[in-house]
Steps between C-alpha positions, in 0.01 A plus 500: 500500500145595410379851576145623533412867484190689613326660795151482354330241285428637153304346219526603134219424259450585132160592356377608156379860525445812292774730373625636831838671526783254553327204342653281232344303218488122534541463122130448427392862527399478866667715761618349828659640809648365822286540812705491818363494849607431856331189631640485854712758682466376859866481600766340280296274277521350155804273520488156334185569299316250283213593267214304344190606309164338569238394244366858489847642443526648849844495666589305813837558670686323778789681669705548815439767761857559616402736780286238675672194346165372369361340186239724341256462213290749307248478220306746288127432543390722211484823697771489770795306635419241767813448708559258784771333704516129421770383743654691792655209688869587526709649219310388191419604144827481310515342151123501445350325199129543423262294287121512465288187480193437284285688752742796491602420859864586582772251588837627625831329571755693705800478731486519879839643595420475870491120488673454160197318359308481174139601562180495296176694541175465310161670524221243526214745448458596864844501660872463440638151544870514589742213532868423513598295196858421604668576833817290494800728474506837324258456210262704286703782351431595136176304496285486187138381502269353235161328521388194306156409361383394848625829648767303685816705566845423360800690639865513398741643756856519627615290796789704640565238767608248234558747213250311285213570264186351651145447376179456702153412380174429676346171383164550673608328820850617584799694374743306285852639530793407281846615409525602135868598480774459762807547280676785681327809635194506274142624507539872538235725344265223389215545256233232450252429223270202440451360151176378342537168686575694821857380513736752663771694316747705707765754406757590765848629576799275574702702751795259495564533128321828417276323249139517391342158547168344406321193640184330384305196610445268202244280674749265660815697587656845509688608189759764587721704270713811482340762276772767504851484644851637461493819705733581785225676690126456543346365181142393544400712796145636513343220297140492380351212302194467278382214277370551147215327321725200432608484867848619399677710764595866460721660767603859568800566724785733591859458383724689743825390336412691183223716647187438297144379504503163326234272361516127429243282330483134407415455131445124512860400436717750687516822699490829314662771712518872435579825675189719516636814666863584579461875548699551824434266794154364414302184558448463874180344636351381173142388450399323179162439336407365158211632296257289296753488213777384737681833470695589816430802718753580774498754782830570676699746708758739354758518781699663650553806284149589386276322751226451241235240437539377143286287271603307190289300260552317174256547213 
């Protein structure tokens, strides 16, 4: 189903610069250009990437080394890329999700396809601490990681043994695992966000009904609903969720039935859904962020005709 493309890990950054050829105005009179560089080219690397920026604005990236079947991690230290192998035990590193804690230390959830396990790695300041979160059955695909105010990890993921959406969180002593949704084959392509009370919100794909679904913990139970439905093909694939300043969910996703990048947001009483881009077969692998005014910004893949990275934002 999901395809990942690339032999080398690339990173693309935008900076404000002078009037160099090929630059474009950002609307305020400043000129900006894209800076593109190769971060890692040792073999076939760069699959299943996840990016986070630290408190200084420096990028950190987790990714899979497909040649060696390892989990790798790199960070920009201000002058160069510092790259290392985090886990090389078996066939590891698929479906990485990276978050930085309050000390800018990396935490990574990922899938071990050798043992079909969900794994978690964190840097403690001197070494990587690696553990298996769940090992019963085939679990851990499409994992999504977030950290709470205590830097404790929360992970949503797909349990392909039971075809369920699962959720794991570390309570300071042990991992607490629960089933969020077991109605059919659900939990593909999960995306997790924590609200201001650190309650989890998860968007995901229902493979049985080709629907976009959304689950949230209200403090006592999971509230689950269908956000978008009605297609005869994949509707809701490639989800990405973000919460606004009112803790309302916003979700970007791909509608394969009527090929388009779509965007849904909760306005306090109902879901507002719109098509953002329907120019050919667009909207794969979405990633959504909200700015300080709660305006959405979405990156996505234009496939298969143009093979472009696209970016859409609402102002």
